[in-house]
C-alpha positions in Angstrom: 161.0 93.2 72.0 160.4 96.9 71.1 163.0 99.3 70.0 162.7 102.6 72.0 165.6 104.5 70.5 168.9 104.4 68.7 172.4 105.4 69.7 175.7 105.7 67.9 179.0 104.6 69.5 181.7 107.2 69.4 185.5 106.8 69.3 185.8 107.8 73.0 183.5 105.0 74.2 180.3 107.1 74.7 177.0 106.5 72.9 174.9 109.4 71.7 171.3 109.2 70.4 167.7 109.4 71.2 165.2 107.7 73.6 161.8 107.6 72.0 158.5 106.3 73.3 154.9 107.3 72.5 155.1 110.1 74.9 158.8 110.9 75.3 161.5 112.0 72.9 164.8 112.9 74.5 168.4 113.2 73.4 170.6 110.9 75.6 174.2 110.2 76.1 175.5 106.9 77.6 178.9 107.8 79.1 181.6 105.4 80.3 182.5 105.6 84.0 186.2 105.7 84.1 186.7 106.0 87.9 184.7 103.0 89.3 185.5 102.5 93.0 184.0 98.9 93.1 182.9 96.2 90.7 179.2 96.7 91.6 179.1 100.3 90.4 177.7 101.0 86.9 180.0 100.9 83.9 178.0 103.7 82.2 175.9 106.7 83.2 172.9 107.7 81.1 172.3 111.5 80.9 169.8 113.7 79.1 170.2 117.5 79.0 172.9 117.3 81.6 170.8 115.3 84.1 171.6 111.8 85.1 168.6 109.6 84.4 170.1 106.1 84.5 173.0 103.7 84.5 174.4 100.8 82.5 176.3 97.6 83.2 178.3 95.5 80.9 176.8 92.0 80.9 177.6 88.8 79.0 175.0 86.9 77.0 174.2 83.4 78.4 173.9 81.9 74.9 176.2 84.0 72.8 178.8 84.8 75.4 179.0 88.3 73.8 179.1 91.4 75.9 176.2 93.9 75.8 175.1 96.9 77.9 172.1 96.6 80.2 170.5 99.9 81.0 168.2 101.1 83.8 166.5 104.5 83.2 164.2 106.4 85.6 162.7 109.8 85.3 159.6 111.6 86.6 157.9 111.1 83.2 157.9 107.4 83.8 156.1 107.7 87.1 157.2 105.1 89.7 158.4 102.7 87.0 162.0 102.1 85.9 162.6 101.5 82.2 165.0 98.6 81.4 166.7 98.2 78.0 169.7 96.6 76.4 171.9 97.9 73.7 171.7 95.6 70.7 172.3 95.5 67.0 169.8 97.6 65.2 167.8 95.5 62.7 168.7 96.3 59.1 171.5 98.6 60.1 174.7 98.4 58.1 176.7 100.8 60.3 178.4 98.7 63.0 178.4 101.7 65.4 174.6 102.1 65.5 172.8 100.3 68.3 169.1 100.0 69.2 167.7 100.5 72.7 165.7 97.3 73.1 163.0 97.6 75.8 163.0 94.8 78.3 159.7 95.0 80.3 160.0 94.0 83.9 157.1 93.3 86.3 
């Protein structure tokens, strides 16, 4: 699993940070959706420079039973591919509000 960025959780429930790959470096915000009309709608929206580039859903780990956020991000820079990542604890991080974007390659 590769870390492709870091975000910090804010008091209002949003996450702010940076998405970083070999060719992309972008500030991102992961914003809670407060007016969901159905259970299938995303729990979060991912935006960069005011443009929505993805969404996130609260999931529950099969083994741990703990909640995490599963992200789906797409942008022209990725071509036809969608980037999938989960927010997880950042290795070696002592701040409980800092999370890593952990890349989850899909075929």
